[in-house]
Z-matrix of the N, CA and C atoms (Angstrom, degrees):
N
C 1 1.433
C 2 1.520 1 108.50
N 3 1.298 2 116.86 1 128.74
C 4 1.462 3 121.59 2 -177.87
C 5 1.526 4 109.81 3 -79.51
N 6 1.323 5 115.35 4 137.11
C 7 1.467 6 120.19 5 177.58
C 8 1.514 7 109.75 6 -81.01
N 9 1.308 8 114.95 7 140.02
C 10 1.457 9 120.47 8 175.85
C 11 1.533 10 108.25 9 -73.71
N 12 1.321 11 118.24 10 136.77
C 13 1.466 12 118.88 11 179.83
C 14 1.529 13 110.70 12 -62.95
N 15 1.325 14 115.35 13 147.70
C 16 1.461 15 120.38 14 -179.89
C 17 1.522 16 110.60 15 -66.85
N 18 1.332 17 113.97 16 149.84
C 19 1.461 18 119.89 17 177.21
C 20 1.524 19 109.51 18 -71.85
N 21 1.327 20 117.77 19 143.97
C 22 1.470 21 119.59 20 176.35
C 23 1.536 22 110.98 21 -63.76
N 24 1.312 23 116.25 22 139.49
C 25 1.465 24 122.18 23 -178.31
C 26 1.522 25 109.26 24 -83.17
N 27 1.327 26 115.85 25 128.56
C 28 1.458 27 122.02 26 177.93
C 29 1.530 28 109.43 27 -90.23
N 30 1.336 29 117.60 28 -43.03
C 31 1.470 30 121.00 29 -178.25
C 32 1.521 31 110.54 30 -152.62
N 33 1.335 32 115.45 31 143.30
C 34 1.462 33 123.34 32 170.74
C 35 1.520 34 105.62 33 -118.53
N 36 1.330 35 115.43 34 121.86
C 37 1.458 36 120.64 35 -176.15
C 38 1.516 37 110.27 36 -126.51
N 39 1.317 38 115.73 37 164.52
C 40 1.458 39 123.51 38 178.92
C 41 1.531 40 106.11 39 -144.22
N 42 1.340 41 118.19 40 154.12
C 43 1.469 42 119.01 41 174.67
C 44 1.525 43 111.09 42 -58.29
N 45 1.317 44 115.53 43 155.61
C 46 1.467 45 121.99 44 -177.78
C 47 1.533 46 110.02 45 -57.95
N 48 1.306 47 116.80 46 143.68
C 49 1.455 48 122.75 47 -176.79
C 50 1.518 49 114.72 48 -71.70
N 51 1.340 50 117.71 49 -10.14
C 52 1.464 51 119.16 50 -179.53
C 53 1.513 52 112.44 51 -66.63
N 54 1.341 53 117.04 52 -12.35
C 55 1.463 54 120.16 53 174.88
C 56 1.525 55 111.23 54 -60.38
N 57 1.305 56 116.36 55 -21.87
C 58 1.462 57 120.91 56 -177.62
C 59 1.530 58 113.00 57 -94.03
N 60 1.337 59 118.62 58 5.68
C 61 1.461 60 121.18 59 -178.00
C 62 1.531 61 111.66 60 -63.53
N 63 1.332 62 118.40 61 -56.66
C 64 1.459 63 120.90 62 -176.88
C 65 1.518 64 112.69 63 -68.79
N 66 1.330 65 119.93 64 -39.07
C 67 1.468 66 117.31 65 173.59
C 68 1.529 67 113.39 66 -61.54
N 69 1.332 68 117.80 67 -32.84
C 70 1.463 69 120.46 68 178.62
C 71 1.520 70 110.97 69 -72.57
N 72 1.330 71 117.10 70 -38.52
C 73 1.472 72 120.18 71 174.50
C 74 1.527 73 109.41 72 -60.66
N 75 1.332 74 116.57 73 -43.10
C 76 1.467 75 120.92 74 177.35
C 77 1.528 76 110.79 75 -60.88
N 78 1.327 77 117.68 76 -41.77
C 79 1.465 78 121.41 77 179.74
C 80 1.528 79 111.46 78 -61.74
N 81 1.322 80 117.32 79 -43.27
C 82 1.468 81 121.31 80 179.53
C 83 1.529 82 110.27 81 -65.17
N 84 1.337 83 116.90 82 -43.27
C 85 1.466 84 120.20 83 178.22
C 86 1.525 85 111.74 84 -64.14
N 87 1.326 86 116.50 85 -39.61
C 88 1.469 87 119.76 86 178.38
C 89 1.527 88 111.46 87 -66.45
N 90 1.324 89 116.93 88 -38.04
C 91 1.466 90 119.58 89 178.85
C 92 1.528 91 110.26 90 -64.94
N 93 1.324 92 116.44 91 -44.80
C 94 1.467 93 119.50 92 178.64
C 95 1.517 94 112.39 93 -66.92
N 96 1.325 95 116.51 94 -43.84
C 97 1.462 96 120.40 95 179.29
C 98 1.512 97 112.18 96 -66.57
N 99 1.316 98 117.41 97 -38.62
C 100 1.466 99 120.55 98 177.76
C 101 1.508 100 111.94 99 -66.42
N 102 1.331 101 117.20 100 -40.19
C 103 1.470 102 120.20 101 178.26
C 104 1.527 103 110.93 102 -67.09
N 105 1.335 104 117.27 103 -41.17
C 106 1.467 105 120.54 104 179.31
C 107 1.523 106 110.45 105 -66.20
N 108 1.329 107 116.46 106 -41.95
C 109 1.463 108 119.52 107 179.57
C 110 1.522 109 111.34 108 -67.59
N 111 1.326 110 117.04 109 -37.01
C 112 1.467 111 119.92 110 179.75
C 113 1.521 112 111.69 111 -66.18
N 114 1.331 113 117.13 112 -34.11
C 115 1.461 114 118.83 113 -179.55
C 116 1.531 115 112.15 114 -83.39
N 117 1.324 116 118.51 115 -23.56
C 118 1.463 117 120.97 116 -175.68
C 119 1.525 118 113.40 117 -93.31
N 120 1.310 119 117.74 118 -24.09
C 121 1.458 120 121.00 119 -175.18
C 122 1.527 121 111.27 120 -91.22
N 123 1.343 122 116.72 121 154.71
C 124 1.469 123 119.54 122 176.22
C 125 1.529 124 111.42 123 -68.25
N 126 1.310 125 115.29 124 171.34
C 127 1.476 126 124.46 125 -169.14
C 128 1.528 127 116.47 126 -47.33
N 129 1.281 128 123.72 127 -56.87
C 130 1.470 129 117.17 128 -175.29
C 131 1.531 130 112.98 129 -72.94
N 132 1.342 131 116.57 130 -28.77
C 133 1.466 132 119.16 131 -175.16
C 134 1.518 133 112.61 132 -79.86
N 135 1.324 134 118.28 133 -23.35
C 136 1.459 135 118.64 134 179.26
C 137 1.538 136 110.99 135 -68.07
N 138 1.337 137 116.55 136 -33.03
C 139 1.473 138 119.24 137 176.49
C 140 1.527 139 111.29 138 -69.29
N 141 1.323 140 116.43 139 -35.16
C 142 1.463 141 120.94 140 176.80
C 143 1.534 142 110.04 141 -65.24
N 144 1.328 143 116.42 142 -41.85
C 145 1.466 144 121.06 143 179.84
C 146 1.530 145 110.93 144 -64.98
N 147 1.323 146 116.49 145 -44.19
C 148 1.472 147 119.98 146 178.72
C 149 1.524 148 110.56 147 -65.93
N 150 1.314 149 117.94 148 -41.61
C 151 1.463 150 121.41 149 177.69
C 152 1.520 151 112.30 150 -63.55
N 153 1.341 152 115.99 151 -41.09
C 154 1.465 153 119.91 152 177.31
C 155 1.523 154 112.03 153 -64.87
N 156 1.338 155 116.55 154 -41.47
C 157 1.466 156 120.36 155 177.90
C 158 1.528 157 110.54 156 -64.79
N 159 1.329 158 117.00 157 -39.06
C 160 1.465 159 120.04 158 178.40
C 161 1.530 160 111.51 159 -66.31
N 162 1.326 161 116.85 160 -39.24
C 163 1.465 162 121.05 161 177.85
C 164 1.526 163 111.36 162 -65.84
N 165 1.333 164 116.61 163 -43.45
C 166 1.463 165 119.81 164 176.73
C 167 1.532 166 111.78 165 -64.79
N 168 1.329 167 116.60 166 -36.13
C 169 1.466 168 119.85 167 177.10
C 170 1.523 169 110.43 168 -65.87
N 171 1.311 170 116.44 169 -38.62
C 172 1.464 171 120.40 170 178.31
C 173 1.521 172 111.18 171 -62.24
N 174 1.314 173 115.89 172 -45.28
C 175 1.468 174 120.29 173 -178.97
C 176 1.525 175 110.91 174 -76.09
N 177 1.334 176 117.02 175 -41.34
C 178 1.461 177 120.95 176 -172.96
C 179 1.508 178 115.38 177 -82.53
N 180 1.337 179 119.09 178 -23.85
C 181 1.456 180 120.38 179 -179.45
C 182 1.521 181 111.70 180 -117.95
N 183 1.310 182 117.84 181 -48.12
C 184 1.463 183 120.24 182 -173.72
C 185 1.528 184 111.78 183 -65.35
N 186 1.332 185 117.85 184 -42.87
C 187 1.471 186 120.62 185 -179.75
C 188 1.530 187 111.99 186 -62.21
N 189 1.355 188 120.75 187 -47.26
C 190 1.464 189 119.26 188 175.89
C 191 1.535 190 112.83 189 -64.59
N 192 1.338 191 116.57 190 -33.59
C 193 1.463 192 119.32 191 178.42
C 194 1.523 193 111.19 192 -64.64
N 195 1.319 194 116.70 193 -45.36
C 196 1.469 195 120.47 194 179.23
C 197 1.529 196 110.15 195 -64.22
N 198 1.322 197 117.23 196 -40.05
C 199 1.466 198 120.82 197 177.97
C 200 1.530 199 110.58 198 -63.53
N 201 1.344 200 117.59 199 -42.59
C 202 1.463 201 121.79 200 179.64
C 203 1.535 202 110.58 201 -65.94
N 204 1.343 203 116.82 202 -45.83
C 205 1.463 204 120.25 203 -179.36
C 206 1.521 205 112.13 204 -69.48
N 207 1.325 206 117.31 205 -23.60
C 208 1.459 207 121.22 206 -178.38
C 209 1.515 208 113.85 207 -83.79
N 210 1.330 209 118.42 208 -1.79
C 211 1.463 210 122.16 209 178.64
C 212 1.519 211 108.85 210 -105.49
N 213 1.335 212 115.14 211 122.63
C 214 1.467 213 120.56 212 179.30
C 215 1.519 214 109.55 213 -134.52
N 216 1.320 215 115.01 214 148.63
C 217 1.451 216 121.83 215 173.38
C 218 1.520 217 106.90 216 -117.61
N 219 1.316 218 116.38 217 130.27
C 220 1.449 219 121.65 218 -176.64
C 221 1.521 220 108.77 219 -128.10
N 222 1.324 221 116.60 220 129.35
C 223 1.458 222 122.00 221 177.08
C 224 1.519 223 107.33 222 -119.74
N 225 1.334 224 115.78 223 121.21
C 226 1.463 225 121.11 224 175.59
C 227 1.524 226 107.99 225 -107.19
N 228 1.314 227 116.53 226 -175.21
C 229 1.462 228 119.75 227 179.68
C 230 1.519 229 112.27 228 -71.23
N 231 1.343 230 118.02 229 -15.97
C 232 1.465 231 121.22 230 -177.57
C 233 1.521 232 114.82 231 -115.19
N 234 1.341 233 118.45 232 -26.04
C 235 1.464 234 119.27 233 -173.82
C 236 1.520 235 111.40 234 -151.07
N 237 1.335 236 114.36 235 162.82
C 238 1.458 237 122.40 236 174.03
C 239 1.521 238 106.96 237 -114.10
N 240 1.333 239 116.69 238 142.10
C 241 1.458 240 121.31 239 -175.82
C 242 1.522 241 110.72 240 -135.13
N 243 1.327 242 114.87 241 146.11
C 244 1.466 243 122.92 242 169.30
C 245 1.517 244 105.91 243 -116.67
N 246 1.333 245 116.49 244 118.13
C 247 1.462 246 122.07 245 -179.91
C 248 1.521 247 107.48 246 -112.98
N 249 1.341 248 116.62 247 123.36
C 250 1.462 249 121.23 248 179.95
C 251 1.514 250 109.71 249 -128.16
N 252 1.325 251 114.90 250 155.02
C 253 1.454 252 120.47 251 174.71
C 254 1.505 253 113.17 252 103.91
N 255 1.336 254 114.46 253 156.85
C 256 1.457 255 121.19 254 177.74
C 257 1.519 256 109.28 255 -116.28
N 258 1.308 257 117.13 256 -60.04
C 259 1.458 258 120.19 257 179.05
C 260 1.527 259 111.37 258 -79.52
N 261 1.314 260 116.80 259 -41.65
C 262 1.456 261 122.43 260 175.82
C 263 1.509 262 107.73 261 -116.74
N 264 1.313 263 116.41 262 111.47
C 265 1.464 264 120.84 263 -178.04
C 266 1.523 265 110.72 264 -87.72
N 267 1.303 266 114.33 265 142.47
C 268 1.452 267 121.80 266 176.19
C 269 1.529 268 106.91 267 -128.85
N 270 1.320 269 116.40 268 134.62
C 271 1.462 270 120.04 269 -177.74
C 272 1.517 271 109.07 270 -130.49
N 273 1.324 272 115.44 271 128.31
C 274 1.450 273 122.07 272 176.45
C 275 1.528 274 106.79 273 -115.11
N 276 1.332 275 116.49 274 128.62
C 277 1.459 276 121.35 275 -175.91
C 278 1.520 277 110.31 276 -121.19
N 279 1.334 278 114.68 277 153.73
C 280 1.451 279 121.44 278 175.52
C 281 1.525 280 107.75 279 -144.09
N 282 1.344 281 118.35 280 120.13
C 283 1.465 282 120.02 281 177.90
C 284 1.529 283 110.35 282 -65.36
N 285 1.318 284 116.61 283 133.26
C 286 1.458 285 120.51 284 -177.28
C 287 1.525 286 112.38 285 -69.16
N 288 1.330 287 117.34 286 -30.20
C 289 1.462 288 119.85 287 -178.80
C 290 1.525 289 111.70 288 -65.34
N 291 1.341 290 117.79 289 -23.33
C 292 1.463 291 120.21 290 -179.47
C 293 1.528 292 112.70 291 -94.14
N 294 1.331 293 118.16 292 -2.47
C 295 1.460 294 121.10 293 -178.25
C 296 1.521 295 110.41 294 -73.84
N 297 1.314 296 115.01 295 134.47
C 298 1.451 297 119.60 296 179.39
C 299 1.508 298 113.14 297 -113.92
N 300 1.325 299 117.75 298 -20.25
C 301 1.449 300 119.94 299 -173.16
C 302 1.522 301 110.16 300 -146.43
N 303 1.336 302 115.31 301 136.85
C 304 1.464 303 122.38 302 173.79
C 305 1.522 304 106.48 303 -122.74
N 306 1.323 305 116.88 304 120.05
C 307 1.461 306 121.72 305 -176.26
C 308 1.522 307 109.58 306 -122.66
N 309 1.332 308 115.44 307 136.88
C 310 1.465 309 121.34 308 176.41
C 311 1.521 310 107.81 309 -110.79
N 312 1.322 311 116.20 310 128.36
C 313 1.468 312 120.48 311 174.19
C 314 1.524 313 108.21 312 -127.09
N 315 1.339 314 114.45 313 139.08
C 316 1.461 315 119.96 314 -177.13
C 317 1.522 316 109.30 315 -135.96
N 318 1.326 317 115.82 316 121.85
C 319 1.456 318 120.25 317 173.34
C 320 1.535 319 108.59 318 -79.91
N 321 1.312 320 115.99 319 172.49
C 322 1.457 321 119.48 320 -174.07
C 323 1.531 322 112.46 321 -60.20
N 324 1.335 323 118.07 322 -47.17
C 325 1.463 324 120.05 323 179.70
C 326 1.523 325 111.23 324 -66.18
N 327 1.328 326 116.99 325 -33.10
C 328 1.458 327 119.90 326 176.94
C 329 1.527 328 110.30 327 -66.39
N 330 1.322 329 117.98 328 -39.78
C 331 1.471 330 120.32 329 178.04
C 332 1.520 331 110.37 330 -62.40
N 333 1.333 332 116.64 331 -40.54
C 334 1.465 333 119.98 332 179.34
C 335 1.526 334 111.36 333 -65.24
N 336 1.332 335 117.10 334 -34.63
C 337 1.462 336 121.46 335 -178.20
C 338 1.521 337 112.80 336 -88.89
N 339 1.342 338 117.74 337 -8.05
C 340 1.462 339 120.40 338 -179.19
C 341 1.513 340 113.02 339 78.31
N 342 1.335 341 116.17 340 30.24
C 343 1.459 342 119.67 341 -179.96
C 344 1.518 343 109.40 342 -127.17
N 345 1.332 344 116.17 343 179.98
C 346 1.460 345 120.87 344 179.42
C 347 1.513 346 110.67 345 177.52
N 348 1.328 347 115.67 346 176.01
C 349 1.459 348 122.53 347 178.80
C 350 1.525 349 108.87 348 -101.62
N 351 1.328 350 116.37 349 135.75
C 352 1.466 351 122.09 350 176.21
C 353 1.517 352 106.84 351 -114.81
N 354 1.337 353 115.47 352 122.91
C 355 1.458 354 122.00 353 -176.03
C 356 1.530 355 108.96 354 -112.39
N 357 1.343 356 115.33 355 124.73
C 358 1.460 357 122.34 356 175.59
C 359 1.522 358 108.21 357 -103.75
N 360 1.315 359 117.68 358 127.25
C 361 1.456 360 121.63 359 179.01
C 362 1.522 361 108.40 360 -117.49
N 363 1.343 362 115.82 361 131.95
C 364 1.464 363 121.55 362 179.79
C 365 1.521 364 109.17 363 -101.75
N 366 1.316 365 115.06 364 167.76
C 367 1.452 366 120.76 365 -176.65
C 368 1.524 367 112.71 366 -66.85
N 369 1.302 368 120.00 367 -28.40
C 370 1.457 369 123.16 368 -178.38
C 371 1.514 370 113.73 369 -84.72
N 372 1.328 371 118.71 370 10.99
C 373 1.453 372 121.38 371 -178.93
C 374 1.516 373 113.22 372 89.06
N 375 1.329 374 117.17 373 -2.39
C 376 1.464 375 119.93 374 177.37
C 377 1.523 376 109.33 375 -71.18
N 378 1.322 377 114.57 376 153.23
C 379 1.452 378 119.74 377 -179.00
C 380 1.522 379 109.16 378 -144.80
N 381 1.311 380 116.01 379 142.77
C 382 1.457 381 122.39 380 177.94
C 383 1.523 382 107.01 381 -132.51
N 384 1.322 383 117.06 382 129.05
C 385 1.463 384 121.14 383 -177.20
C 386 1.520 385 109.22 384 -117.49
N 387 1.315 386 116.36 385 123.48
C 388 1.456 387 123.04 386 172.10
C 389 1.525 388 105.59 387 -94.86
N 390 1.322 389 116.70 388 99.82
C 391 1.461 390 121.68 389 -172.09
C 392 1.520 391 112.25 390 -83.67
N 393 1.326 392 114.28 391 132.08
C 394 1.460 393 122.87 392 169.83
C 395 1.531 394 113.08 393 58.10
N 396 1.334 395 116.95 394 46.82
C 397 1.464 396 120.47 395 177.61
C 398 1.524 397 109.82 396 -85.66
N 399 1.315 398 115.53 397 151.16
C 400 1.463 399 122.02 398 177.74
C 401 1.530 400 108.63 399 -75.35
N 402 1.307 401 118.28 400 141.93
C 403 1.474 402 125.72 401 -177.59
C 404 1.538 403 111.56 402 46.50
N 405 1.326 404 117.23 403 68.07
C 406 1.462 405 119.83 404 -175.95
C 407 1.521 406 114.17 405 -64.93
N 408 1.339 407 117.70 406 -28.62
C 409 1.466 408 119.18 407 178.62
C 410 1.523 409 110.83 408 -66.17
N 411 1.327 410 116.87 409 -39.29
C 412 1.459 411 120.95 410 176.72
C 413 1.527 412 111.06 411 -67.22
N 414 1.324 413 117.11 412 -39.17
C 415 1.462 414 121.43 413 177.44
C 416 1.531 415 109.86 414 -64.15
N 417 1.332 416 117.69 415 -42.36
C 418 1.468 417 121.12 416 178.91
C 419 1.522 418 110.82 417 -64.14
N 420 1.319 419 117.39 418 -40.52
C 421 1.472 420 120.82 419 177.77
C 422 1.530 421 110.78 420 -63.05
N 423 1.329 422 116.23 421 -43.35
C 424 1.458 423 120.68 422 177.56
C 425 1.523 424 110.81 423 -62.50
N 426 1.338 425 117.12 424 -40.33
C 427 1.458 426 120.87 425 178.84
C 428 1.529 427 111.56 426 -66.51
N 429 1.333 428 117.54 427 -38.02
C 430 1.466 429 120.26 428 176.41
C 431 1.533 430 110.42 429 -59.65
N 432 1.326 431 116.48 430 -44.27
C 433 1.467 432 120.05 431 178.61
C 434 1.520 433 111.38 432 -65.63
N 435 1.329 434 117.74 433 -41.17
C 436 1.461 435 121.28 434 179.59
C 437 1.531 436 110.90 435 -66.44
N 438 1.322 437 117.06 436 -37.36
C 439 1.468 438 120.62 437 177.40
C 440 1.520 439 110.41 438 -65.72
N 441 1.325 440 116.71 439 -43.79
C 442 1.465 441 120.09 440 178.60
C 443 1.528 442 110.65 441 -62.41
N 444 1.322 443 117.76 442 -42.03
C 445 1.464 444 120.87 443 178.60
C 446 1.527 445 111.12 444 -65.31
N 447 1.334 446 117.75 445 -40.49
C 448 1.467 447 121.34 446 179.88
C 449 1.523 448 110.63 447 -66.17
N 450 1.317 449 117.01 448 -40.57
C 451 1.472 450 119.82 449 177.28
C 452 1.519 451 111.18 450 -65.73
N 453 1.328 452 116.15 451 -41.65
C 454 1.468 453 120.47 452 179.21
C 455 1.528 454 110.02 453 -62.83
N 456 1.336 455 116.59 454 -41.34
C 457 1.463 456 121.50 455 179.50
C 458 1.523 457 111.56 456 -66.05
N 459 1.348 458 116.99 457 -42.45
C 460 1.472 459 119.01 458 179.26
C 461 1.523 460 110.56 459 -70.83
N 462 1.318 461 118.19 460 -31.52
C 463 1.465 462 121.22 461 177.91
C 464 1.519 463 110.11 462 -71.52
N 465 1.342 464 117.75 463 -40.01
C 466 1.474 465 121.38 464 178.61
C 467 1.513 466 111.04 465 -66.19
N 468 1.319 467 118.01 466 -28.32
C 469 1.443 468 121.16 467 179.77
C 470 1.521 469 113.29 468 -70.67
N 471 1.330 470 116.76 469 -17.82
C 472 1.468 471 120.02 470 -179.92
C 473 1.519 472 112.12 471 -77.56
N 474 1.319 473 116.94 472 -26.81
C 475 1.481 474 119.64 473 -174.97
C 476 1.498 475 112.81 474 -113.94
């Protein structure tokens, strides 16, 4: 059976990087606190302090980083996708030709950071949310053009 060629990619997006602000602050504090504790404590306890700081850094910074890097938004000429996960991948797709509405919502902190949520709604009640993307108005404009092109392509295929 011949494989259908992949659709050309219009955009590859990721959630805004500000999600890593507080984990990075925690990492810097843990590095400073671990170094201070290692120099101030006697011999066996300084290794415990450094090990504890490393464990907290692993949980407090590495886990959010992997979660952030494991979330991707992909828009092709035919569909929009949200791909999440590292070890177990999950993919949610929405055909662009069936999309009827593109909505941008921005909370106060998102407005300050220049990010927002873009919500795609399809005619069958399906919904796809691109959470916390950078420049959401530009992403929505790009999605409007991609939806129009997908509809034009599906309409041209009928005749």
